[in-house]
C-alpha positions in Angstrom: -88.4 31.2 5.1 -89.7 34.7 6.0 -89.7 33.9 9.7 -86.3 32.2 9.5 -84.7 35.2 7.6 -86.1 37.6 10.2 -84.7 35.4 13.1 -81.3 35.5 11.5 -81.4 39.2 11.1 -82.5 39.6 14.7 -79.4 37.6 15.8 -77.1 40.0 13.9 -75.8 43.4 14.9 -78.9 45.1 13.4 -80.7 44.2 16.6 -83.8 42.2 17.4 -86.0 45.3 17.9 -85.3 46.7 14.4 -86.8 43.8 12.4 -90.4 43.7 11.2 -92.3 41.1 9.2 -94.8 41.7 6.4 -96.8 38.5 6.2 -100.1 36.9 7.2 -100.6 36.3 11.0 -97.8 38.8 11.9 -98.5 42.2 13.4 -97.9 45.3 11.3 -94.8 47.2 12.5 -94.2 49.8 9.7 -92.1 52.0 12.0 -89.3 49.5 12.2 -86.4 50.2 9.8 -86.0 46.7 8.4 -89.0 44.8 7.0 -88.8 41.1 5.8 -91.4 40.1 3.2 -92.0 37.8 0.3 -92.5 39.3 -3.2 -95.9 37.6 -3.4 -97.1 39.3 -0.3 -95.9 42.7 -1.5 -97.6 42.2 -4.9 -100.8 41.4 -3.2 -100.7 44.1 -0.4 -98.8 46.8 -2.1 -95.2 48.0 -1.6 -94.4 50.0 1.5 -93.2 53.6 0.8 -89.9 55.3 1.5 -87.5 52.4 1.0 -83.9 53.2 0.5 -82.3 49.8 0.3 -83.7 46.5 -1.1 -82.2 43.1 -0.6 -83.5 40.4 -3.1 -82.9 36.8 -2.3 -82.8 34.4 -5.3 -82.2 37.5 -7.3 -82.4 35.7 -10.7 -86.2 35.6 -10.4 -86.6 39.4 -10.3 -86.1 39.6 -14.1 -89.5 38.1 -14.6 -92.3 40.3 -15.8 -94.2 40.5 -12.5 -91.5 40.3 -9.9 -89.4 42.8 -11.9 -91.9 45.5 -11.1 -90.1 46.1 -7.8 -87.3 47.9 -9.5 -89.9 50.3 -11.1 -91.5 50.9 -7.7 -88.2 51.9 -5.9 -86.5 53.8 -8.7 -84.3 55.7 -6.2 -83.4 52.8 -4.0 -80.2 50.8 -4.1 -80.6 47.0 -4.8 -78.5 44.1 -3.5 -79.3 40.8 -5.2 -78.3 37.5 -3.6 -78.1 34.2 -5.4 -76.0 31.1 -5.8 -77.1 30.7 -9.4 -77.1 34.0 -11.3 -78.7 32.8 -14.5 -82.2 32.3 -16.0 -83.6 29.6 -18.2 -85.0 32.2 -20.6 -81.6 33.9 -20.9 -82.7 37.3 -19.6 -79.7 39.2 -18.5 -79.4 40.1 -14.8 -77.3 43.0 -16.0 -80.5 44.8 -17.0 -81.3 45.2 -13.3 -77.9 45.0 -11.6 -74.7 47.0 -12.4 -72.0 44.7 -11.0 -71.5 41.1 -10.1 -69.5 40.2 -7.0 -68.6 36.6 -6.4 -68.4 36.6 -2.6 -66.9 33.1 -2.5 -66.3 30.1 -4.8 -67.3 26.6 -3.8 -63.7 25.7 -3.0 -63.5 28.6 -0.5 -66.8 27.7 1.2 -65.6 24.1 1.5 -62.3 25.1 3.0 -64.0 27.4 5.5 -66.6 24.9 6.5 -69.6 26.7 5.1 -70.3 23.7 2.8 -69.6 20.0 3.2 -67.9 17.8 0.6 -70.0 15.3 -1.3 -69.7 11.8 -2.6 -71.1 11.5 -6.2 -72.4 8.4 -7.8 -73.2 8.6 -11.5 -74.0 6.3 -14.5 -71.5 5.6 -17.2 -73.6 7.5 -19.8 -76.3 10.2 -19.8 -79.8 8.8 -19.8 -82.6 9.8 -22.1 -85.8 11.6 -21.0 -87.8 9.6 -18.6 -85.0 7.2 -18.1 -83.0 6.5 -14.9 -80.0 4.3 -14.6 -81.2 2.4 -11.6 -84.2 1.8 -9.5 -84.3 4.9 -7.2 -85.5 2.8 -4.2 -82.6 0.3 -4.7 -80.1 3.1 -5.1 -81.2 4.8 -1.9 -81.0 1.5 0.0 -77.5 0.7 -1.3 -75.9 4.2 -1.2 -77.8 6.3 1.3 -79.9 4.1 3.5 -81.2 6.0 6.5 -80.2 9.4 5.3 -82.6 12.3 4.9 -83.0 12.5 1.1 -84.5 14.9 -1.4 -85.6 13.1 -4.6 -86.2 15.1 -7.8 -88.4 13.5 -10.5 -89.9 14.7 -13.8 -93.5 14.7 -12.9 -95.8 14.6 -9.9 -97.2 11.2 -11.1 -93.7 9.8 -10.9 -93.2 11.2 -7.4 -96.4 9.5 -6.2 -95.4 6.2 -7.8 -92.0 6.3 -6.2 -93.3 7.3 -2.8 -95.6 4.2 -2.9 -92.6 2.0 -3.7 -90.5 3.6 -1.0 -93.3 2.9 1.5 -93.7 -0.6 0.3 -89.9 -1.1 1.0 -90.4 0.1 4.6 -88.9 3.6 3.9 -91.1 6.5 5.1 -91.6 8.9 2.1 -93.9 11.7 1.0 -94.5 14.1 -1.9 -94.4 17.9 -1.8 -95.5 19.6 -5.0 -96.7 23.0 -6.0 -100.4 22.4 -5.0 -99.6 20.8 -1.6 -101.5 22.8 1.0 -99.3 24.8 3.2 -100.3 23.0 6.4 -99.5 19.6 4.7 -96.2 21.0 3.4 -95.2 22.3 6.8 -96.1 19.1 8.5 -94.2 16.9 6.0 -91.1 19.1 6.3 -91.4 19.0 10.1 -91.6 15.1 10.0 -88.6 15.1 7.5 -86.5 17.2 9.8 -87.3 14.9 12.7 -86.3 11.9 10.7 -89.8 10.4 10.6 -89.9 10.9 6.9 -86.7 9.8 5.1 -87.4 10.7 1.5 -89.2 13.8 0.1 -90.1 13.5 -3.6 -90.7 16.6 -5.7 -90.4 18.1 -9.1 -89.6 21.8 -8.6 -91.1 22.5 -5.2 -88.0 22.0 -3.1 -85.3 23.4 -5.4 -85.3 26.7 -3.4 -86.5 28.1 -0.2 -86.0 25.0 1.9 -83.5 24.9 4.7 -83.0 21.4 6.1 -79.2 21.2 6.9 -79.7 17.7 8.4 -80.6 16.3 4.9 -77.5 14.7 3.4 -78.7 13.0 0.2 -80.1 14.1 -3.2 -81.3 11.5 -5.7 -81.5 13.0 -9.3 -84.2 10.9 -11.0 -84.8 13.3 -13.9 -83.0 15.1 -16.7 -81.3 18.3 -15.6 -80.1 20.2 -18.6 -80.1 23.5 -16.7 -77.1 24.0 -14.6 -78.9 26.5 -12.3 -81.5 23.9 -11.3 -78.7 21.3 -10.9 -76.8 23.5 -8.5 -79.9 24.5 -6.6 -81.0 20.9 -6.1 -77.6 19.6 -5.0 -77.2 22.7 -2.8 -80.1 21.4 -0.6 -77.7 19.0 1.1 -74.4 20.8 1.0 -75.1 22.9 4.1 -73.3 21.8 7.3 -75.0 20.4 10.4 -73.9 18.9 13.7 -72.3 15.5 13.0 -72.6 15.9 9.3 -69.3 15.4 7.4 -70.4 14.9 3.8 -73.3 14.7 1.5 -74.3 12.0 -1.1 -75.4 12.8 -4.6 -77.0 9.8 -6.4 -77.2 10.8 -10.0 -79.5 8.5 -11.9 -79.8 10.6 -15.1 -76.2 11.6 -15.9 -76.6 15.3 -14.8 -73.1 15.2 -13.2 -71.6 14.0 -16.5 -72.9 17.3 -18.1 -72.5 19.7 -15.2 -69.6 18.2 -13.2 -69.3 18.1 -9.4 -71.8 20.4 -7.7 -68.9 21.8 -5.7 -66.8 22.8 -8.7 -65.8 26.5 -9.0 -67.9 28.3 -11.6 -67.8 31.4 -13.9 -70.8 33.7 -13.7 -72.1 36.6 -15.8 -74.7 39.4 -15.8 -75.0 39.2 -19.6 -77.5 36.4 -19.7 -74.8 33.7 -20.3 -75.2 30.4 -18.6 -73.1 29.5 -15.6 -69.9 27.9 -16.9 -67.6 25.2 -15.8 -63.9 25.6 -16.0 -63.8 22.6 -18.3 -64.9 22.8 -22.0 -68.6 23.1 -22.7 -70.5 20.2 -24.3 -71.5 20.4 -28.0 -74.8 19.7 -29.8 -75.4 18.9 -33.4 -78.5 20.4 -35.0 -80.5 17.7 -36.8 -81.9 20.3 -39.3 -78.8 22.2 -40.5 -76.0 20.0 -39.1 -74.3 22.9 -37.3 -72.3 22.0 -34.2 -72.3 24.6 -31.4 -72.3 24.9 -27.7 -75.1 22.9 -26.2 -78.4 24.7 -26.7 -81.8 24.1 -25.0 -84.6 25.7 -26.9 -83.6 26.4 -30.5 -80.5 26.1 -32.8 -78.5 29.3 -32.8 -77.7 28.9 -36.5 -81.0 28.0 -38.2 -83.5 28.5 -35.4 -84.7 24.9 -35.5 -86.9 24.0 -32.5 -87.1 20.3 -31.6 -90.7 19.1 -31.6 -92.4 18.6 -28.3 -93.4 15.0 -27.9 -95.5 13.4 -25.2 -93.3 12.2 -22.3 -93.1 8.4 -22.3 -93.3 6.4 -19.1 -90.3 6.3 -16.8 -87.8 3.6 -17.9 -85.8 2.1 -15.0 -82.5 0.4 -15.9 -80.2 -1.8 -13.8 -77.0 0.0 -14.4 -74.3 0.0 -11.8 -73.5 3.4 -10.4 -69.8 4.3 -10.0 -68.4 6.6 -7.3 -66.6 9.7 -8.7 -64.2 11.9 -6.9 -63.4 15.6 -6.6 -59.7 15.4 -7.5 -57.3 16.8 -4.9 -60.3 18.2 -2.9 -61.5 14.6 -2.1 -61.5 14.0 1.7 -58.5 12.0 3.0 -60.7 9.1 4.2 -62.2 8.7 0.7 -58.7 8.8 -0.9 -57.5 6.1 1.6 -60.5 3.9 0.9 -59.9 4.1 -2.9 -56.2 3.5 -2.4 -56.9 0.3 -0.4 -59.4 -0.8 -3.1 -56.7 -0.3 -5.8 -54.2 -2.2 -3.8 -56.5 -5.2 -3.5 -57.4 -5.0 -7.2 -53.7 -5.0 -8.1 -53.0 -8.0 -6.0 -55.9 -10.0 -7.5 -54.7 -9.2 -11.0 -51.0 -9.5 -10.4 -50.2 -6.0 -11.4 -47.2 -4.1 -10.1 -47.3 -1.1 -7.7 -47.2 1.5 -10.5 -50.7 0.4 -11.6 -51.9 1.7 -8.2 -50.1 5.0 -8.5 -51.3 5.5 -12.1 -55.0 4.8 -11.3 -54.8 6.8 -8.1 -53.3 9.8 -9.9 -56.1 9.7 -12.5 -58.7 10.2 -9.7 -56.9 12.6 -7.4 -54.2 14.4 -9.4 -51.3 13.1 -7.3 -49.5 9.9 -6.7 -49.9 8.0 -3.4 -47.1 6.8 -1.2 -47.2 3.0 -1.1 -47.0 2.8 2.7 -48.3 -0.8 3.1 -45.8 -2.7 0.8 -44.3 -5.9 2.0 -40.5 -6.3 2.1 -40.8 -8.6 -0.9 -42.6 -5.9 -3.0 -40.0 -3.3 -2.0 -37.1 -5.5 -2.9 -38.7 -6.4 -6.3 -39.4 -2.7 -7.0 -35.8 -1.6 -6.1 -34.4 -4.4 -8.3 -36.5 -3.3 -11.2 -35.6 0.4 -10.8 -31.9 -0.4 -10.7 -32.2 -2.5 -13.8 -34.0 0.4 -15.6 -31.3 2.8 -14.4 -28.6 0.6 -15.8 -30.4 0.0 -19.1 -31.1 3.7 -19.6 -27.8 5.0 -18.4 -29.3 7.0 -15.5 -27.4 8.2 -12.5 -26.8 5.6 -9.8 -29.0 7.7 -7.5 -32.0 7.7 -9.8 -33.3 4.3 -8.5 -33.0 5.4 -4.9 -34.9 8.7 -5.6 -37.7 6.9 -7.4 -37.9 4.3 -4.6 -38.3 7.1 -2.0 -41.1 8.8 -4.1 -42.9 5.4 -4.3 -42.5 4.2 -0.7 -41.8 7.4 1.3 -38.3 6.4 2.5 -34.9 5.7 1.2 -33.9 2.1 0.4 -31.9 0.2 3.0 
């Protein structure tokens, strides 16, 4: 990532001869005005002097005890923090380090401008418990994302290794990358992944950040994800555009999207230590000790301080639930809307339901009624007769039936 960041800067107006790298196996160029380095390297080697401006990527991490020392080293420098998820699991406020939060762009804007791709989301009907998944991850991949480059997130390394064995048994090249994977093995597996020779990379936390593979288009969530920051980072691995890539696929086997919503929803952010918020109401949690109901909490009850006991994680339970496809309202791509429209039409014909069933169910998903553009003459005549009967019964204007007909079929009755 250091080399990649330096390359991007060299392509910018700063100029390729102004960028230096502080990292192993790179020559020292302290005279260059811009230096790119990892915080780990700076902590090990020491911080270079006379720095006026510091840019911190994944800025939420710099409120930790060790990484946060950089603000004490450069007391007179200006800091710019960059992150897509400005919150921490421990609740430490970023406002203790940064003065102002600027939302450069919301997800809806990035989608509209082509900086992100839309995604199809498949989720279970209910949230799963710890170490439970709604469906066999291998079967889910084969049915919903077969052939796509896929990041799979599991709860433990042992689960990753078990799942990789099962993917390979099914003829799907897969590998594990975890915190202790040697750098040479990590680099090789990522190279094979980018080339398509590995289809599925399984991990716990190792690939949530700092991995740029725009060609990847699928995420399988095979673990609980109570923390919205982790959820957005994991899904964000596949939302970046690439040549020929029109959308991503999120296969949610734990119910994370039931809690956090679509990964492309617009969000509310804060420097005060508050969690990233959806625009919809927050979920509630009832404390088993005092009975208080409050916004969902993770570590302890805000009323009585009750801390849920830590229990040994059970073995992964694999269910056989059917995953349903969910949609992003009016932001859903036209081809997905059309596909669902045709499915509803076919369902209506099978069940003998009228055309308004299609309009009602379509509107629930996409926030707007469709134009019934494939109706037969018989369906149109029946609909017009029913509308005229309703108008006469209700005492409506003679034109009411014609207006409703046009709204339904896109043209005036003949």
